[in-house]
C-alpha positions as CSV (number, residue, x, y, z in Angstrom):
1,M,-22.3,-39.4,-3.4
2,S,-24.8,-37.6,-1.0
3,E,-27.1,-34.8,-2.0
4,E,-25.3,-32.5,0.4
5,T,-22.0,-33.3,-1.3
6,I,-23.4,-32.5,-4.7
7,K,-24.8,-29.2,-3.5
8,E,-21.5,-28.2,-2.0
9,G,-19.7,-29.1,-5.3
10,V,-22.2,-27.1,-7.3
11,A,-21.9,-24.1,-5.0
12,G,-18.1,-24.2,-5.3
13,V,-18.3,-24.2,-9.1
14,V,-20.7,-21.2,-9.0
15,R,-18.4,-19.3,-6.7
16,T,-15.4,-20.0,-9.0
17,Y,-17.3,-18.7,-12.0
18,E,-18.3,-15.7,-10.1
19,L,-14.7,-15.0,-9.2
20,L,-13.5,-15.4,-12.7
21,D,-16.2,-13.1,-14.0
22,R,-15.1,-10.4,-11.5
23,V,-11.5,-10.7,-12.7
24,R,-12.7,-10.6,-16.3
25,T,-14.6,-7.4,-15.7
26,R,-11.7,-6.0,-13.5
27,Q,-13.9,-5.8,-10.4
28,D,-12.6,-6.2,-6.9
29,L,-9.1,-7.1,-7.9
30,D,-7.9,-6.9,-4.3
31,I,-9.3,-10.1,-3.0
32,R,-9.2,-11.5,0.6
33,D,-7.9,-15.0,1.0
34,D,-11.0,-16.0,3.0
35,Q,-13.5,-15.1,0.3
36,F,-12.8,-18.2,-1.9
37,D,-11.1,-21.6,-1.6
38,F,-7.6,-22.1,-2.8
39,T,-8.4,-23.8,-6.1
40,A,-10.8,-21.0,-7.2
41,L,-8.2,-18.4,-6.2
42,L,-5.4,-20.1,-8.1
43,E,-7.5,-20.4,-11.2
44,A,-8.5,-16.7,-11.0
45,V,-4.8,-15.7,-10.5
46,R,-3.8,-17.7,-13.6
47,Y,-6.7,-16.3,-15.6
48,A,-5.7,-12.8,-14.6
49,G,-2.1,-13.5,-15.5
50,R,-3.0,-14.7,-19.0
51,R,-4.8,-11.5,-19.6
52,R,-2.2,-9.2,-17.9
53,I,-4.7,-8.1,-15.3
54,P,-3.0,-7.1,-11.9
55,L,-4.5,-9.1,-9.1
56,S,-3.6,-8.6,-5.4
57,L,-4.4,-11.1,-2.6
58,L,-4.8,-9.9,1.0
59,D,-3.2,-12.5,3.3
60,T,-5.2,-12.9,6.6
61,G,-3.2,-16.0,7.6
62,R,-5.8,-18.5,6.4
63,F,-3.6,-20.3,3.9
64,G,-0.4,-22.2,4.7
65,L,2.9,-20.9,3.3
66,E,3.0,-23.4,0.4
67,E,-0.4,-22.4,-0.8
68,L,0.4,-18.7,-0.6
69,E,3.7,-19.3,-2.3
70,S,1.9,-21.0,-5.2
71,L,-0.5,-18.1,-5.6
72,A,2.5,-15.7,-5.7
73,K,4.3,-17.7,-8.3
74,A,1.2,-17.8,-10.4
75,G,1.2,-14.0,-10.4
76,A,-0.7,-12.7,-7.4
77,R,0.7,-9.7,-5.6
78,I,0.6,-10.6,-1.9
79,L,-0.5,-8.1,0.8
80,T,0.6,-9.5,4.2
81,S,1.2,-8.0,7.6
82,D,3.2,-8.6,10.7
83,E,0.0,-9.8,12.4
84,A,-1.2,-12.3,9.6
85,R,2.3,-13.7,9.0
86,P,4.8,-12.8,11.7
87,R,7.9,-14.7,10.5
88,A,10.8,-13.3,8.5
89,D,11.6,-16.6,6.9
90,E,8.2,-16.8,5.4
91,W,8.4,-13.3,4.1
92,E,11.7,-14.3,2.5
93,I,10.1,-17.2,0.7
94,L,7.1,-15.1,-0.4
95,L,9.4,-12.4,-1.6
96,R,11.2,-14.8,-3.9
97,A,7.9,-16.3,-5.1
98,C,6.5,-12.9,-6.0
99,R,9.7,-12.1,-7.8
100,E,9.3,-15.3,-9.8
101,G,5.7,-14.5,-10.5
102,G,6.5,-11.0,-11.7
103,T,4.8,-9.2,-8.8
104,H,5.7,-7.8,-5.4
105,L,5.3,-8.6,-1.7
106,S,3.7,-5.8,0.3
107,A,3.7,-5.8,4.1
108,L,1.7,-3.6,6.5
109,W,3.5,-3.2,9.9
110,N,1.1,-2.8,12.8
111,G,3.2,-3.5,15.9
112,P,6.1,-1.6,17.4
113,L,9.0,-1.2,15.1
114,P,11.9,-3.6,15.8
115,E,14.9,-2.5,17.6
116,A,18.5,-3.6,17.2
117,G,19.0,-6.6,19.4
118,G,15.4,-6.5,20.5
119,A,13.0,-9.4,20.8
120,G,10.5,-10.3,18.1
121,T,9.7,-12.7,15.4
122,I,10.9,-10.3,12.8
123,G,14.1,-8.5,14.0
124,L,15.5,-5.2,12.8
125,Q,18.3,-6.9,10.8
126,A,15.9,-9.3,9.2
127,L,13.6,-6.5,8.2
128,D,16.4,-4.4,6.9
129,D,17.6,-7.4,4.7
130,L,14.0,-7.9,3.4
131,L,13.7,-4.2,2.4
132,G,17.1,-4.4,0.7
133,K,15.7,-7.2,-1.4
134,G,12.6,-5.3,-2.6
135,L,9.9,-5.7,0.0
136,D,7.2,-3.0,-0.1
137,F,6.6,-1.7,3.4
138,H,3.6,0.3,4.8
139,V,3.4,1.7,8.3
140,S,1.0,4.0,10.1
141,D,1.4,6.1,13.2
142,R,-2.4,6.4,13.9
143,T,-2.5,3.9,16.8
144,R,1.2,4.2,18.0
145,P,4.0,6.7,17.7
146,R,6.8,6.0,15.2
147,D,10.3,7.1,15.5
148,A,11.1,9.2,12.4
149,G,14.8,8.3,12.6
150,R,14.0,4.6,12.5
151,L,11.7,5.2,9.7
152,S,14.3,7.0,7.8
153,G,16.8,4.1,8.2
154,L,14.2,1.6,7.0
155,A,13.3,3.8,4.1
156,A,16.9,4.0,3.1
157,A,17.1,0.1,3.0
158,A,13.9,0.0,0.9
159,R,15.5,2.6,-1.5
160,R,18.5,0.3,-1.9
161,G,16.1,-2.5,-2.7
162,R,13.9,-0.4,-5.0
163,G,10.9,-1.2,-2.9
164,Y,8.1,1.2,-1.9
165,F,8.2,2.6,1.6
166,V,4.9,4.1,2.6
167,V,4.2,6.2,5.7
168,Y,0.6,7.1,6.8
169,H,0.7,10.0,9.2
170,A,-2.2,11.1,11.5
171,G,-2.3,14.3,13.4
172,P,-0.2,17.6,13.1
173,L,2.7,17.4,10.7
174,D,6.1,16.7,12.2
175,E,9.2,18.2,10.5
176,E,11.0,15.0,11.0
177,L,8.9,13.4,8.3
178,A,11.2,15.0,5.9
179,G,13.7,12.3,6.8
180,P,11.8,9.4,5.4
181,A,10.7,11.6,2.5
182,A,14.3,12.2,1.7
183,N,14.9,8.5,1.4
184,R,12.1,8.1,-1.1
185,A,9.3,7.3,1.3
186,W,5.7,8.0,0.1
187,V,4.2,10.2,2.9
188,H,0.4,10.2,3.2
189,F,-1.4,12.8,5.4
190,A,-4.8,14.5,5.5
191,D,-5.4,18.2,5.0
192,E,-6.4,18.5,8.7
193,A,-2.7,18.2,9.4
194,V,-2.1,21.5,7.7
195,A,-3.9,23.7,10.2
196,D,-2.0,26.9,9.8
197,G,0.6,28.8,7.7
198,A,3.6,27.1,9.3
199,A,2.1,23.6,8.8
200,G,1.4,24.6,5.2
201,A,5.0,25.6,4.6
202,L,6.1,22.3,6.2
203,A,3.7,20.3,4.0
204,V,5.2,22.0,0.9
205,E,8.7,21.2,2.1
206,I,7.9,17.6,2.7
207,A,6.3,17.4,-0.8
208,R,9.4,19.0,-2.4
209,T,11.8,16.7,-0.5
210,A,9.9,13.6,-1.5
211,S,9.6,14.6,-5.1
212,K,13.4,15.2,-5.3
213,A,14.0,11.7,-3.9
214,G,11.7,10.1,-6.5
215,S,8.4,9.6,-4.4
216,R,5.6,11.9,-3.4
217,A,3.7,13.4,-0.5
218,V,0.1,12.3,-0.9
219,V,-2.3,14.9,0.6
220,H,-5.8,13.7,1.2
221,I,-8.1,16.7,0.8
222,E,-11.1,15.9,3.0
223,R,-12.1,19.4,4.3
224,G,-10.4,21.7,1.8
225,L,-7.3,23.9,1.6
226,G,-6.7,27.4,0.3
227,L,-6.2,27.8,-3.4
228,D,-2.7,29.2,-3.0
229,L,-1.5,26.4,-0.8
230,L,-3.0,23.8,-3.2
231,K,-1.0,25.4,-6.0
232,E,2.2,25.3,-3.9
233,L,1.7,21.7,-3.0
234,W,1.1,20.8,-6.6
235,E,4.2,22.6,-7.8
236,A,6.2,21.0,-5.1
237,G,5.3,17.6,-6.5
238,A,2.5,16.4,-4.1
239,A,-0.3,14.1,-5.2
240,L,-3.6,15.7,-4.2
241,L,-6.5,13.3,-3.6
242,F,-9.7,15.2,-3.4
243,R,-12.4,13.8,-1.2
244,T,-14.5,16.9,-1.3
245,P,-17.4,17.3,-3.8
246,P,-16.2,18.4,-7.2
247,S,-16.3,22.2,-7.8
248,D,-18.4,23.6,-10.6
249,D,-16.7,24.6,-13.9
250,Q,-16.6,28.3,-12.9
251,S,-14.6,27.7,-9.8
252,L,-10.9,28.6,-9.6
253,L,-10.4,25.3,-7.8
254,R,-11.7,23.2,-10.8
255,P,-8.4,23.4,-12.8
256,I,-6.4,22.1,-9.9
257,E,-8.9,19.2,-9.3
258,R,-8.5,18.3,-13.0
259,Q,-4.7,18.4,-12.7
260,A,-4.8,16.3,-9.6
261,A,-6.7,13.5,-11.2
262,R,-4.0,13.1,-13.8
263,R,-1.2,12.6,-11.3
264,R,-1.6,8.9,-10.7
265,I,-0.4,7.1,-7.6
266,P,1.1,3.7,-8.2
267,A,-0.8,0.8,-6.6
268,R,2.4,-0.1,-4.6
269,A,2.2,3.4,-3.0
270,Y,-1.1,2.8,-1.0
271,R,-2.6,0.0,0.9
272,L,-5.7,-1.5,-0.9
273,S,-7.3,1.9,-1.5
274,T,-6.7,5.6,-1.5
275,A,-10.2,6.2,0.0
276,C,-8.9,6.4,3.6
277,L,-5.8,6.6,5.7
278,P,-4.9,3.4,7.6
């Protein structure tokens, strides 16, 4: 055995122990598949499973289907996308593997939404079927417009399958977002979308609609909103994520900030982190 081979083996062992230590201390539990080799990841997933520590694996397309399936069956929540793994049959297999492992398959959709009878590796009917079987689905309109009617139909399929349907909205609020919200979609938007009184009333209505359906509107507070509107959003069921510096204890805003911190957002209702909007 060459000295170089020995060095590579030792380095691999060290990386494995580093990964297991991160899992043990609950650090970076959303792990990219290109950070470690398959053996180290599988060991980490099994270790996390024995200790009931949730672990998510971001699929960049590095591993083959069989390897990813093994990680899912071992208990990893798989975060894939239409770019990393653009085949419906593979999503079907991973969905079953996640179910067997007691976790969930979550997909971020980057491309145009499929149309009935349209071309594409994942067609509308295939996507509808996957949603009906429990696929968690995340979609943003930041880089391309999304048809709210089509989002509503897909959200309804996800509702039937008890999956999470998550919409990230950029720009001014659109009243049509109430459609997906009524079908239990989680709707994320920033406070900059609430530029005036009419937009504030619409934000409250979307929050109320989502809450009645069993989800939430998630408002990312980056610039700040008026106290009265924040109270209305809270009472309507919105989750408020404050990205502004904490207020002092004498501020009238402080009680709302404390309340907001207690309204937890399930991990399935956001992509990787709540720190930013995709």
